[in-house]
N, C-alpha and C positions, 0 to 999 in steps of 0.2 A: 160601393157602387155596383148594383146588381145588373143594371141595364145601361149600356153605354149610350143608348138613344136618349137617355135622360139628360146628358150633357148639353148645355146650350151651344149653339153654333157661334163661330167667331164673330159673325156680323152682329150678334145680339150683345156683345160684351162692351164694357167700358174700355176705351182705348188704353189708357195708362194712368197710373197714380204714382206721384213722386212723394216720398216721405223721408224726413231727416229728423234726428234728435227724438227718437221714439223707441218704445219697446213694442214688439209685435208678437202677439200670442194667438193661439187658436181658440175660437169660441164656437163650439158646435160645428156648423158648416160654413163659418165665416172666420175672418181674422179680426182681431181687436187691436186697434192702434192706440197705445197709451202714451199720452203726452201731458205736459204741464197744464194744458188748456182743457184736458178732459179725455174721454174715451170715445172712439169711433169704431163702429162695426162696418166691415166691408165684406159683402158676400163673395166668397172665393170663386164661385161659378160664374160670376159676372165681371171678372177682371181679366183683361188680356195681358197686361204687363205691369209688374210692380217694380218701381225703381227705388232702390235704397241708397240714400245719401249718408254722409257722416253721422256718427252718433246714434246709429240704429242697431238694435239687437233683435233677432228673430229666433223663435224657438223651433226646434226640430218638428214639432207637431204642426206649426204654422206653415213651414216649408212643405211638409207632406200634403196638407190639404190643398195648398195652392198648386202643387205639381199634379196632384190627382185630377184637378180641374183644368189642366192645360194652361196654367198661367205662367208666363215667362218671368223669372226674377232676375233683375239686374243689380249688381253691386257696383257703385260708382263713387267718384270723388265729389268734392264740394261743388254744388250747382250742376252736377253731372257733366263736368268738363273732362272727366276721365272715366272709362269703363274698365272694370277689373275682371269680372266673371259673370256668368249667367247660368241659371238652371232652367231647363226647358222641358216641355212635354212633347211627346211624339204619338203618332197614330199606331194602331196595332198592325196595320197592313203595310206591305212594302211596294204595292203596285206603283204608286206615284214616283217613288224614288227610282224604281227600276226603269220607268218610262223616261224619267229625267236623265238617268245614266245612259240609256240607249241613245237618246238624242245628243247627249254630250259627246259620246264616243264615236258616233257616225259623222263623218265630215260633212256629208250632204245635209243630214238632219240638223246638225249643229248650226250650219249657215242659215237654214230655214228658220230656226228659232230666233237667231240674231236679227234676221230681217223682220220677223213678226214683232220683235221688241221695238225696233225702230219705227215700224208702221204704227204701233200703238202710240208712240210718242208724237208722231207727226199727225195722226188722226186721218190719214188717207192712204190709198194704195200707192206704193212706190212704182216708179217707172221701171220697166223691164230693162235689163242690161246695165243697171247701175252697179258699180263695184262697191265692196264694203268700205273701201277708203273714201269713195265719193259720198256714201251715205253718212259716214262719220263726219265728213266735212260739212254736210248739210246740218247735222246735229249741232256741231260747233257754232254755226251761224245762228241756229234757233236759240241756243242757250244765251249767246251774246245779246241777241235781240231781247230776250226775256229780262235780262239784267238791265238793259238800257231802258226798256219800257217802265219797269218798276222804279228805276232811279228817277226818271222824269215824272212819273205819276205822283210819287211821294216826296219829291224834292230832296233826295238823299244822294250826296256825291258818291260816285262809283269809279274806282280806279282798278278794278279787277279783283279776282278771288285770291286773296293773300292772307296767310296766317303762318305762325310759327308754332309747331307742335310743342316745343319746349318752353314757349313764352306766350301764354294765353293772352296776357294784357297787351302784348305788342300789337295785336291786330286791332283794327278800328271797330267801331260798334256794329256796323252792318255785317262785317265778316264774322265777328263773334256770334252774332244772332243767327246768321245763316248756318254756322257750324252747330249751334245748339239745336236749331230746328231740324237739320238734316240728321243729327244723332237720334232725335226722337223718332223721325220717320224710319230710320234704319231699324230701330228697336221694334216698331210696330210690324214692319215687313218681316223681320226675323221671326216674330211670334206667329205670324200668319203662315210663313213657309213651313215651320215645323208642325204647326197645327194641321196643315194639309198633307203632311207626310212626305214633304220634299226635303232635299239636302241643302243646307245653307252654303255648302262649299262648292258645289258643282255649278260654277258660273259659266256664262256663254259669251258675254262681252268682257267682263272682268275675269281674272284668273289668278291662281297662285295664292289665294287667301282663303282661310276657312269660312269666310262670310262673303265670298265672291257673288253668289246668287242673291244674297241680300242686297248688295250694291246694285246688281242688275235690276231688281224689282223696284227698289226705292227710286231709281232714276226715272221710272215711268211716271212718277208723280211730282217731281221737284218743281217743274215749271208751273204746274197748276196749283201747288199747295205751299211748299216751303219758301220758294223765292218771293212771291207776292206777300206772303204773311210776314216774312222777315223784314222786308222793306216797310210794310205798313206799321208794324210794331215799333220799329226803330224811329219812325216819324212821330208816332204817338208818345213814346217814352224814350227820348234821346239820352237820358241820364244813365239808365240801366236796362236796356231792352231785353237782355238775356233772361232777366227774371220774369218778364211779362210774356215772353214768347210761349212758355210752356202751357199755361192755362188757355191762352188764346188759340194756340194750335190744337189743343185737345177739343175745344169747342168747334173749331173749324172742321176738324176731321169728322166729328159727329155730324155736322151740318151737311157735308158733302158725301156722307155715308161711305167713308174710305174702307171700313171693315167689310162692307157689302161687296166691294169691288176687287180687293186684292186676289182672293182665291179664284174667282171666275176669270180674272185676267191671266193668272198663271195657267189655269186649265186651258184657256184659249191658245196660249203659247205652244202647248203640247197637243193641241187638237183632241182633247179628251171628250168622250161622248157622255150622255146623261147617266148611263149606268156606271161609268167609271167615276163620275162626280159623286154619285150616291154612295159608293164605297168609302169615299173620303169623309162623308158626312156622318158615318156610323159612330165615330167617337175617337177619343184620345186616351193615352195612358201616360204614366210617368216616364221621364227620360233620364239622361245622365247630365252631369255638370260638364260644362266645357268653357274654356277661356273665350272671352269676347274681345272686340277690338280695343286696343290700348289707347288710341287717340279718339277724338270726338267723332271724326268721320273719315271715310276714305276718299281721297281726292280722285276724280275720274278725268277722262278726256274732256268732259264738259267744262271743267273749271279753268277757263281760259282767260 
């Protein structure tokens, strides 16, 4: 790659692709997926996240071409109910992570980012004088209402966000589908964050986890994307909705142009100007491997 400007922007990528029981090899500037049903070529530059399920083998050359093109690779368990590790790409410049770290370390700026995150969720300017505890209470009410509205609209019984990390089948269909949908959303936000040169670990609402900022950003979209989609798919496919949520959610993310929104939304949290955004768009480079979340998703204060 001679010119990093040749790399496609995140918003032009396919959100994600899940593959199991296959061999994945490099074929020129694409990867070739070899299965019993045939061979499929996937352009490496047009893929945001590659999710590898059981029974997959991937060559070193395939990993390299994907990493060179900024594609996040996830290794997971059956039906992606567990995530084991990920390989990610990063930008060449450190400006955005330094801006994030500055906002994280300064108490006043940290609180300002938190308030912008909640304002983004609510969609309107918050009243002056509200404490963070009061804002979090408002968010809890908003989330509860979102669950109730989706439950009534799709006629799905709802008894709260409940699941057992050690016993996947113990949860009811809607909770399993929500967990699957949120895990997919987390992976897309993770890819966007490292694509933009930010740190997944420096969270503002969440803390203490190497993906805290991923959970922060994913929470911006759950009410609009994963909650209604999970209830809709559970109503349409009550027998096994977890299998149908993945392709449906991918199509929905494309329809609402989620990949167009994530990085501008993050930029707005740190009040970046156009020149600073241009720096981010200059390109990506390969990064390191790092462990990913062990469970399907991280529960937050919203899961009431």
